[in-house]
All heavy atoms as an XYZ file, in Angstrom:
704
protein
N       5.625     21.669     22.050
C       4.245     21.482     21.685
C       3.997     21.894     20.188
O       3.279     21.192     19.511
C       3.293     22.200     22.644
C       1.921     21.902     22.469
S       1.570     20.231     22.868
C      -0.013     20.334     23.397
N       4.621     22.920     19.773
C       4.444     23.368     18.347
C       4.962     22.429     17.462
O       4.413     22.139     16.451
C       5.160     24.721     18.223
O       4.630     25.661     19.227
C       4.838     25.332     16.805
N       6.130     21.791     17.736
C       6.797     20.760     16.874
C       5.828     19.576     16.832
O       5.732     18.926     15.741
C       8.104     20.357     17.519
C       9.024     19.604     16.521
C      10.355     19.370     17.017
N      10.391     17.973     17.469
C      11.154     17.541     18.276
N      11.983     18.295     18.975
N      11.128     16.179     18.633
N       5.229     19.172     17.934
C       4.293     18.027     17.846
C       3.073     18.384     16.972
O       2.695     17.462     16.152
C       3.889     17.668     19.292
C       2.899     16.575     19.384
C       3.639     15.214     18.967
C       2.360     16.425     20.982
N       2.531     19.513     17.084
C       1.454     19.993     16.236
C       1.729     19.943     14.733
O       1.079     19.612     13.871
C       0.793     21.219     16.651
C       0.157     21.235     18.007
C      -0.270     22.604     18.411
C      -1.150     20.334     17.962
N       2.961     20.437     14.428
C       3.551     20.487     13.125
C       3.605     19.096     12.532
O       3.285     18.821     11.442
C       4.836     21.188     13.063
C       5.487     21.169     11.665
N       4.808     21.973     10.518
C       6.535     20.604     11.188
C       5.615     21.769      9.532
N       6.627     20.924      9.819
N       4.243     18.153     13.354
C       4.342     16.802     12.965
C       3.016     16.108     12.762
O       2.860     15.373     11.702
C       5.137     15.975     14.049
O       6.383     16.636     14.246
C       5.426     14.571     13.552
N       2.031     16.382     13.554
C       0.814     15.864     13.399
C       0.050     16.404     12.103
O      -0.465     15.657     11.323
C      -0.210     16.155     14.603
C      -1.568     15.602     14.438
C      -2.556     16.154     15.444
O      -2.070     16.976     16.308
O      -3.529     15.573     15.596
N       0.134     17.712     11.804
C      -0.390     18.330     10.698
C       0.292     17.609      9.367
O      -0.346     17.361      8.353
C      -0.225     19.770     10.640
C      -0.937     20.458      9.558
C      -0.845     21.978      9.597
N      -1.432     22.489     10.870
C      -0.642     23.196     11.787
N       0.634     23.460     11.581
N      -1.268     23.527     12.900
N       1.549     17.473      9.378
C       2.368     16.853      8.276
C       1.839     15.487      8.058
O       1.644     15.058      6.874
C       3.820     16.919      8.560
O       4.261     18.275      8.851
C       4.603     16.371      7.399
N       1.647     14.745      9.046
C       1.193     13.367      8.966
C      -0.260     13.205      8.374
O      -0.491     12.470      7.467
C       1.377     12.585     10.315
C       0.869     11.138     10.324
C       1.800     10.332      9.461
C       0.835     10.630     11.668
N      -1.095     14.056      8.924
C      -2.457     14.016      8.390
C      -2.606     14.539      6.896
O      -3.357     14.048      6.168
C      -3.362     14.826      9.230
O      -2.922     16.200      9.380
C      -3.563     14.224     10.627
N      -1.738     15.523      6.586
C      -1.722     15.979      5.155
C      -1.193     14.923      4.279
O      -1.708     14.702      3.203
C      -0.825     17.294      5.075
O      -1.381     18.271      6.011
C      -0.802     17.878      3.690
N      -0.150     14.219      4.660
C       0.420     13.111      3.880
C      -0.651     12.031      3.627
O      -0.803     11.579      2.542
C       1.742     12.561      4.497
O       2.620     13.707      4.624
C       2.280     11.448      3.657
N      -1.332     11.599      4.733
C      -2.305     10.582      4.594
C      -3.536     11.017      3.718
O      -3.937     10.234      2.910
C      -2.722     10.022      5.947
C      -1.642      9.404      6.649
C      -3.987      9.237      5.847
C      -1.889      8.987      8.102
N      -3.909     12.302      3.896
C      -4.940     12.814      3.096
C      -4.668     12.808      1.650
O      -5.474     12.720      0.795
C      -5.338     14.230      3.582
C      -6.674     14.647      3.040
C      -7.068     16.019      3.550
N      -7.301     15.925      5.015
C      -6.853     16.745      5.948
N      -6.050     17.815      5.492
N      -6.984     16.522      7.240
N      -3.297     13.135      1.365
C      -2.932     13.160     -0.050
C      -2.969     11.800     -0.781
O      -3.015     11.734     -1.980
C      -1.475     13.756     -0.164
O      -0.484     12.798      0.241
N      -2.999     10.714      0.029
C      -3.069      9.341     -0.536
C      -4.463      9.049     -1.020
O      -4.624      8.120     -1.819
C      -2.533      8.363      0.453
C      -1.080      8.503      0.828
C      -0.759      7.486      1.924
C      -0.126      8.447     -0.348
N      -5.356      9.764     -0.458
C      -6.870      9.510     -0.790
C      -7.135      9.691     -2.379
O      -6.740     10.738     -2.799
C      -7.748     10.256      0.097
C      -9.150     10.087     -0.154
C     -10.039     10.866      0.821
O      -9.370     11.804      1.427
N     -11.238     10.716      0.866
N      -7.799      8.825     -3.008
C      -8.119      9.047     -4.402
C      -9.269     10.005     -4.483
O     -10.033     10.293     -3.567
C      -8.498      7.715     -4.987
C      -9.099      7.036     -3.666
C      -8.198      7.427     -2.524
N      -9.476     10.659     -5.661
C     -10.558     11.588     -5.900
C     -11.847     10.837     -5.735
O     -11.969      9.698     -6.127
C     -10.394     12.162     -7.205
C      -9.363     11.298     -7.858
C      -8.605     10.657     -6.840
N     -12.919     11.447     -5.333
C     -14.249     10.792     -5.139
C     -14.876     10.276     -6.453
O     -15.735      9.351     -6.447
C     -15.129     11.890     -4.655
C     -14.366     12.971     -4.057
C     -12.951     12.851     -4.811
N     -14.402     10.792     -7.677
C     -14.906     10.292     -8.884
C     -14.445      8.950     -9.184
O     -15.135      8.320    -10.202
C     -14.520     11.321     -9.909
O     -13.066     11.329    -10.116
N     -13.461      8.355     -8.627
C     -12.973      7.089     -8.971
C     -13.713      5.975     -8.225
O     -13.695      4.801     -8.782
C     -11.506      6.891     -8.432
O     -11.434      7.073     -7.068
C     -10.503      7.965     -9.089
N     -14.495      6.258     -7.200
C     -15.444      5.366     -6.444
C     -14.649      4.190     -5.890
O     -15.077      3.069     -5.860
C     -16.440      4.808     -7.388
C     -17.389      5.948     -7.950
N     -18.245      6.622     -7.157
C     -17.565      6.376     -9.086
C     -18.934      7.549     -7.781
N     -18.458      7.416     -9.078
N     -13.330      4.381     -5.552
C     -12.538      3.302     -4.873
C     -13.075      3.224     -3.465
O     -13.050      4.254     -2.625
C     -11.145      3.678     -4.881
C     -10.454      3.416     -6.134
C      -8.968      3.579     -6.081
O      -8.382      3.910     -5.018
O      -8.267      3.514     -7.226
N     -13.490      2.049     -2.957
C     -13.797      1.932     -1.624
C     -12.647      1.157     -0.899
O     -12.250      0.092     -1.306
C     -15.164      0.992     -1.531
O     -14.807     -0.236     -2.218
C     -16.221      1.805     -2.064
N     -12.172      1.723      0.229
C     -10.921      1.171      0.791
C     -11.134     -0.146      1.606
O     -10.434     -0.998      1.449
C     -10.269      2.345      1.714
C      -9.036      1.963      2.359
C      -7.970      1.687      1.372
C      -8.567      3.085      3.250
N     -12.089     -0.034      2.454
C     -12.329     -1.117      3.227
C     -12.567     -2.521      2.588
O     -11.865     -3.570      2.923
C     -13.516     -0.905      4.291
C     -13.462     -1.833      5.452
S     -11.860     -1.691      6.305
C     -11.982     -2.886      7.385
N     -13.553     -2.626      1.660
C     -13.647     -3.862      1.092
C     -12.451     -4.390      0.245
O     -12.086     -5.528      0.224
C     -14.830     -3.827      0.079
C     -15.641     -2.634      0.516
C     -14.571     -1.703      1.169
N     -11.862     -3.455     -0.440
C     -10.615     -3.685     -1.315
C      -9.578     -4.086     -0.372
O      -8.793     -5.108     -0.701
C     -10.279     -2.411     -2.096
O     -11.285     -2.106     -2.976
N      -9.336     -3.450      0.801
C      -8.224     -3.902      1.689
C      -8.503     -5.228      2.135
O      -7.505     -6.135      2.340
C      -8.127     -2.885      2.790
N      -9.659     -5.658      2.494
C     -10.032     -6.969      2.877
C      -9.740     -8.041      1.819
O      -9.204     -9.156      2.035
C     -11.503     -7.142      3.294
C     -11.796     -6.433      4.751
C     -13.340     -6.569      5.013
C     -11.042     -6.987      5.823
N     -10.022     -7.678      0.542
C      -9.750     -8.669     -0.566
C      -8.239     -8.683     -0.808
O      -7.744     -9.861     -1.061
C     -10.386     -8.091     -1.855
C     -11.877     -8.055     -1.888
C     -12.569     -7.159     -2.548
C     -12.537     -8.976     -1.111
C     -13.944     -6.981     -2.536
C     -13.991     -9.008     -1.189
C     -14.604     -7.988     -1.844
O     -16.037     -7.918     -1.770
N      -7.522     -7.643     -0.625
C      -6.129     -7.709     -0.676
C      -5.386     -8.647      0.381
O      -4.568     -9.483      0.138
C      -5.439     -6.360     -0.646
C      -5.884     -5.522     -1.902
C      -3.901     -6.295     -0.592
C      -5.642     -4.120     -1.835
N      -5.863     -8.384      1.574
C      -5.411     -9.314      2.719
C      -5.755    -10.718      2.506
O      -4.953    -11.597      2.730
C      -6.034     -8.749      4.052
C      -5.519     -9.460      5.339
C      -4.128     -9.227      5.509
C      -6.429     -8.929      6.468
N      -7.039    -10.943      1.999
C      -7.428    -12.312      1.843
C      -6.641    -12.993      0.687
O      -6.254    -14.157      0.810
C      -8.913    -12.355      1.418
C      -9.499    -13.688      1.156
C      -9.582    -14.492      2.477
C     -10.917    -13.540      0.646
N      -6.246    -12.239     -0.422
C      -5.462    -12.853     -1.433
C      -4.021    -13.156     -0.912
O      -3.425    -14.189     -1.269
C      -5.432    -11.958     -2.676
O      -4.750    -10.703     -2.367
N      -3.486    -12.270     -0.103
C      -2.127    -12.600      0.558
C      -2.181    -13.755      1.427
O      -1.232    -14.585      1.360
C      -1.645    -11.334      1.227
O      -1.392    -10.294      0.383
N      -3.137    -13.890      2.209
C      -3.239    -15.013      3.146
C      -3.530    -16.337      2.406
O      -3.011    -17.390      2.749
C      -4.428    -14.752      4.256
C      -4.045    -13.681      5.213
C      -5.167    -13.291      6.177
C      -2.715    -13.964      6.086
N      -4.354    -16.214      1.288
C      -4.553    -17.481      0.555
C      -3.334    -17.917     -0.112
O      -2.996    -19.123     -0.204
C      -5.642    -17.156     -0.540
O      -6.891    -16.723      0.154
C      -5.981    -18.390     -1.328
N      -2.513    -16.974     -0.654
C      -1.210    -17.346     -1.225
C      -0.281    -17.948     -0.203
O       0.462    -18.882     -0.526
C      -0.595    -16.051     -1.864
O      -1.528    -15.522     -2.738
C       0.716    -16.482     -2.608
N      -0.373    -17.378      1.036
C       0.430    -18.089      2.166
C       0.088    -19.596      2.290
O       0.962    -20.398      2.499
C       0.326    -17.301      3.373
O       0.671    -15.941      3.179
C       1.099    -17.881      4.572
N      -1.208    -19.821      2.337
C      -1.701    -21.243      2.505
C      -1.302    -22.086      1.275
O      -0.966    -23.234      1.409
C      -3.228    -21.291      2.674
C      -3.703    -20.643      3.969
C      -5.155    -20.720      3.941
C      -3.128    -21.398      5.103
N      -1.489    -21.483      0.027
C      -1.042    -22.314     -1.106
C       0.491    -22.640     -1.187
O       0.798    -23.751     -1.573
C      -1.466    -21.532     -2.380
C      -2.935    -21.499     -2.526
C      -0.836    -22.127     -3.739
C      -3.574    -20.489     -3.620
N       1.341    -21.712     -0.716
C       2.745    -21.937     -0.757
C       3.318    -22.524      0.523
O       4.465    -22.556      0.644
C       3.540    -20.667     -1.059
O       3.172    -19.656     -0.010
C       3.082    -20.128     -2.445
N       2.388    -23.129      1.276
C       2.800    -23.725      2.593
C       3.816    -24.742      2.528
O       4.821    -24.720      3.219
C       1.577    -24.187      3.334
C       1.816    -24.823      4.661
C       0.616    -25.314      5.206
N      -0.219    -26.076      4.425
C      -1.409    -26.391      4.429
N      -2.205    -25.882      5.388
N      -2.052    -27.305      3.626
N       3.798    -25.655      1.543
C       4.722    -26.783      1.407
C       5.769    -26.621      0.364
O       6.424    -27.536     -0.110
C       3.951    -28.017      1.205
C       3.066    -28.403      2.394
O       3.414    -28.149      3.581
N       1.937    -29.022      2.108
N       5.962    -25.326     -0.084
C       6.933    -24.980     -1.128
C       8.253    -24.534     -0.508
O       8.489    -24.553      0.615
C       6.376    -24.004     -2.107
C       5.031    -24.358     -2.666
C       5.049    -25.591     -3.548
N       3.716    -25.826     -4.233
C       2.905    -26.627     -3.841
N       3.036    -27.338     -2.741
N       1.785    -26.825     -4.504
N       9.188    -24.080     -1.412
C      10.494    -23.642     -0.952
C      10.331    -22.349     -0.158
O       9.351    -21.651     -0.284
C      11.413    -23.404     -2.188
O      10.985    -22.267     -2.868
N      11.372    -22.078      0.677
C      11.374    -20.905      1.412
C      11.378    -19.593      0.625
O      10.819    -18.645      0.958
C      12.633    -20.942      2.353
C      12.560    -19.781      3.498
C      13.924    -20.861      1.627
C      11.504    -20.050      4.430
N      11.919    -19.620     -0.566
C      11.945    -18.550     -1.417
C      10.557    -18.181     -1.877
O      10.120    -16.998     -1.774
C      12.857    -18.761     -2.598
C      12.969    -17.524     -3.554
C      13.677    -16.385     -2.912
C      13.760    -17.976     -4.863
N       9.750    -19.256     -2.342
C       8.313    -18.888     -2.603
C       7.544    -18.455     -1.468
O       6.747    -17.571     -1.564
C       7.756    -20.143     -3.288
C       8.187    -20.433     -4.669
C       7.572    -21.789     -5.233
C       7.827    -19.329     -5.669
N       7.753    -19.104     -0.312
C       6.985    -18.637      0.874
C       7.293    -17.317      1.337
O       6.334    -16.583      1.864
C       7.240    -19.606      2.037
C       6.510    -21.056      1.833
C       6.697    -21.873      3.062
N       8.164    -22.289      3.051
C       8.628    -23.008      4.102
N       7.880    -23.363      5.085
N       9.907    -23.300      4.094
N       8.429    -16.792      1.089
C       8.796    -15.466      1.485
C       8.393    -14.446      0.517
O       8.130    -13.241      0.984
C      10.304    -15.341      1.743
N       8.370    -14.706     -0.698
C       8.162    -13.668     -1.763
C       6.849    -13.561     -2.345
O       6.217    -12.433     -2.684
C       9.185    -13.651     -2.915
O       9.047    -14.969     -3.520
C      10.648    -13.564     -2.420
N       6.243    -14.744     -2.611
C       4.965    -14.799     -3.346
C       3.688    -14.122     -2.707
O       3.002    -13.442     -3.355
C       4.625    -16.277     -3.762
C       3.886    -16.469     -4.932
C       4.571    -15.789     -6.164
C       3.693    -17.876     -5.241
N       3.523    -14.259     -1.367
C       2.395    -13.575     -0.814
C       2.462    -11.996     -0.885
O       1.415    -11.311     -1.139
C       2.397    -13.978      0.699
C       3.084    -15.257      0.655
C       4.127    -15.201     -0.435
N       3.619    -11.460     -0.837
C       3.804    -10.034     -0.907
C       3.623     -9.526     -2.409
O       2.958     -8.566     -2.635
N       4.083    -10.367     -3.254
C       3.872    -10.008     -4.674
C       2.325    -10.186     -5.169
O       1.889     -9.266     -5.861
C       4.764    -10.978     -5.595
C       6.269    -10.702     -5.491
C       6.984    -11.720     -6.337
C       6.623     -9.340     -5.921
N       1.748    -11.171     -4.734
C       0.233    -11.258     -4.934
C      -0.440    -10.177     -4.264
O      -1.409     -9.644     -4.872
C      -0.169    -12.685     -4.435
C      -1.659    -12.711     -4.584
C       0.487    -13.740     -5.393
N      -0.078     -9.820     -2.979
C      -0.736     -8.741     -2.369
C      -0.559     -7.313     -3.143
O      -1.466     -6.594     -3.279
N       0.661     -7.075     -3.574
C       0.865     -5.892     -4.339
C       0.135     -5.881     -5.662
O      -0.404     -4.898     -6.048
C       2.372     -5.754     -4.643
C       3.281     -5.111     -3.647
C       4.684     -5.208     -3.926
C       2.800     -3.731     -3.260
N       0.087     -7.029     -6.332
C      -0.682     -7.152     -7.568
C      -2.243     -6.973     -7.352
O      -2.847     -6.242     -8.058
N      -2.687     -7.455     -6.228
C      -4.083     -7.239     -5.869
C      -4.377     -5.822     -5.558
O      -5.470     -5.192     -5.922
C      -4.473     -8.202     -4.762
N      -3.401     -5.140     -4.838
C      -3.614     -3.788     -4.512
C      -3.527     -2.939     -5.760
O      -4.421     -2.008     -5.880
C      -2.412     -3.291     -3.544
N      -2.759     -3.216     -6.691
C      -2.610     -2.465     -7.880
C      -3.948     -2.592     -8.700
O      -4.396     -1.683     -9.541
C      -1.412     -2.701     -8.785
C      -0.236     -1.985     -8.349
C       0.822     -2.378     -7.599
C       0.035     -0.577     -8.587
N       1.742     -1.402     -7.362
C       1.275     -0.210     -7.976
C      -0.684      0.372     -9.295
C       1.853      0.958     -8.134
C       0.017      1.691     -9.433
C       1.090      1.944     -8.760
N      -4.489     -3.793     -8.661
C      -5.754     -4.085     -9.399
C      -6.888     -3.473     -8.787
O      -7.783     -2.966     -9.407
C      -5.927     -5.679     -9.548
O      -4.790     -6.271    -10.136
C      -7.189     -6.042    -10.257
N      -7.126     -3.582     -7.428
C      -8.259     -3.143     -6.808
C      -8.257     -1.680     -6.409
O      -9.340     -1.021     -6.186
C      -8.447     -4.004     -5.537
C      -8.762     -5.451     -5.750
C      -8.774     -6.214     -4.484
C     -10.072     -5.720     -6.422
N      -7.109     -1.112     -6.110
C      -6.891      0.338     -5.700
C      -5.875      1.030     -6.518
O      -4.912      1.468     -6.089
C      -6.529      0.394     -4.283
C      -7.436     -0.181     -3.174
C      -6.791     -0.303     -1.829
C      -8.732      0.662     -3.137
N      -6.098      1.128     -7.868
C      -5.015      1.670     -8.732
C      -4.821      3.149     -8.400
O      -3.573      3.536     -8.457
C      -5.679      1.538    -10.171
C      -7.166      1.351     -9.866
C      -7.344      0.773     -8.629
N      -5.689      4.035     -8.114
C      -5.467      5.374     -7.869
C      -4.744      5.647     -6.540
O      -3.742      6.291     -6.435
C      -6.727      6.201     -7.877
C      -7.436      6.255     -9.124
N      -6.940      6.974    -10.203
C      -8.485      5.652     -9.667
C      -7.734      6.709    -11.293
N      -8.680      5.937    -10.932
N      -5.093      4.848     -5.535
C      -4.520      4.925     -4.244
C      -2.997      4.448     -4.286
O      -2.132      5.047     -3.778
C      -5.268      4.071     -3.227
O      -6.550      4.516     -3.113
C      -4.628      4.159     -1.841
N      -2.797      3.280     -5.035
C      -1.489      2.743     -5.165
C      -0.576      3.741     -6.013
O       0.625      3.810     -5.765
C      -1.546      1.389     -5.842
C      -2.029      0.287     -4.891
S      -1.146      0.121     -3.434
C       0.469     -0.543     -4.045
N      -1.199      4.341     -6.997
C      -0.349      5.384     -7.731
C      -0.011      6.497     -6.831
O       1.173      7.018     -6.901
C      -1.212      5.932     -8.862
C      -0.312      6.879     -9.853
C      -1.118      7.363    -11.054
N      -1.716      6.343    -11.747
C      -3.095      6.279    -11.842
N      -3.892      7.296    -11.445
N      -3.767      5.391    -12.540
N      -0.898      6.940     -5.918
C      -0.571      8.032     -5.012
C       0.460      7.567     -3.986
O       1.481      8.339     -3.717
C      -1.746      8.465     -4.214
C      -2.721      9.161     -5.185
O      -2.408      9.691     -6.172
N      -3.988      9.269     -4.662
N       0.552      6.354     -3.538
C       1.513      5.768     -2.668
C       2.906      5.703     -3.346
O       3.823      5.995     -2.879
C       1.073      4.406     -2.081
C       2.201      3.636     -1.374
C      -0.150      4.531     -1.175
N       2.820      5.172     -4.643
C       3.970      5.195     -5.434
C       4.694      6.518     -5.658
O       5.851      6.737     -5.571
N       3.805      7.605     -5.877
C       4.371      8.854     -6.090
C       4.942      9.325     -4.765
O       5.989     10.028     -4.780
C       3.266      9.897     -6.519
C       2.852      9.604     -7.980
O       3.562      8.917     -8.699
O       1.771      9.977     -8.201
N       4.377      9.006     -3.548
C       4.894      9.557     -2.382
C       6.212      8.807     -2.069
O       7.201      9.515     -1.674
C       3.870      9.153     -1.232
C       4.364      9.450      0.243
C       4.528     10.959      0.504
C       3.410      8.800      1.100
N       6.265      7.524     -2.349
C       7.630      6.844     -2.066
C       8.671      7.348     -2.983
O       9.763      7.548     -2.699
C       7.338      5.238     -2.254
C       8.733      4.531     -2.237
C       6.475      4.754     -1.139
N       8.324      7.617     -4.246
C       9.245      8.211     -5.297
C       9.861      9.481     -4.789
O      10.954      9.779     -4.901
C       8.664      8.268     -6.606
C       9.591      8.685     -7.690
C       9.644      9.902     -8.245
C      10.662      7.869     -8.147
N      10.721      9.972     -9.107
C      11.356      8.719     -9.108
C      11.085      6.603     -7.956
C      12.453      8.460     -9.796
C      12.247      6.227     -8.647
C      12.932      7.161     -9.486
N       8.935     10.370     -4.178
C       9.299     11.633     -3.614
C      10.212     11.457     -2.505
O      11.338     12.215     -2.458
N      10.087     10.433     -1.723
C      11.080     10.194     -0.589
C      12.317      9.748     -1.077
O      13.350     10.043     -0.615
C      10.474      9.141      0.351
C       9.254      9.601      1.280
C       8.976     11.016      1.537
C       8.412      8.919      1.907
N       7.955     10.983      2.326
C       7.522      9.701      2.614
C       8.281      7.504      2.088
C       6.510      9.225      3.402
C       7.226      7.075      2.895
C       6.383      7.874      3.605
N      12.319      8.893     -2.223
C      13.451      8.404     -2.792
C      14.294      9.568     -3.363
O      15.565      9.372     -3.389
C      13.092      7.360     -3.952
C      14.251      6.662     -4.572
C      15.006      5.713     -3.724
O      14.341      5.127     -2.777
O      16.265      5.489     -3.909
N      13.650     10.487     -4.102
C      14.462     11.619     -4.748
C      14.999     12.403     -3.638
O      16.088     13.128     -3.965
C      13.428     12.465     -5.527
C      13.002     11.716     -6.805
C      12.022     12.541     -7.752
O      11.403     13.367     -7.057
O      11.968     12.303     -8.827
N      14.614     12.458     -2.396
C      15.178     13.334     -1.343
C      16.461     12.674     -0.867
O      17.384     13.436     -0.266
C      14.179     13.498     -0.233
C      13.046     14.274     -0.542
C      12.025     14.354      0.573
O      12.253     13.816      1.614
N      10.941     15.112      0.447
N      16.798     11.433     -1.103
C      17.942     10.818     -0.599
C      18.938     10.866     -1.618
O      18.811     10.460     -2.762
C      17.667      9.284     -0.239
C      18.898      8.638      0.292
C      16.626      9.205      0.828
N      20.133     11.513     -1.249
C      21.317     11.645     -2.289
C      21.869     10.294     -2.508
O      21.937      9.425     -1.672
C      22.233     12.571     -1.633
C      21.912     12.494     -0.199
C      20.516     12.216     -0.069
N      22.361     10.105     -3.766
C      23.020      8.864     -4.133
C      24.441      8.841     -3.663
O      25.182      9.662     -3.726
C      22.955      8.589     -5.637
C      23.696      7.390     -6.038
C      21.525      8.577     -6.086
């Protein structure tokens, strides 16, 4: 039970660390909907194109929209992923 509580505390602390400071005025819900909408629109636009474009472009457009609409949150996510990357030995 203690291990479960420790895991829950670690997870909530990690998620809380991704939150931007209140001074940035980033709103998560509308921005997340815009990011999802841009990715889905790109999927419709690339519908009749090559498989390479259909596989890569929606994700790239979604990442670009996320960096544009949620810059502080994406920076926090990037720092978290970079920290995980540094823990793995080469």
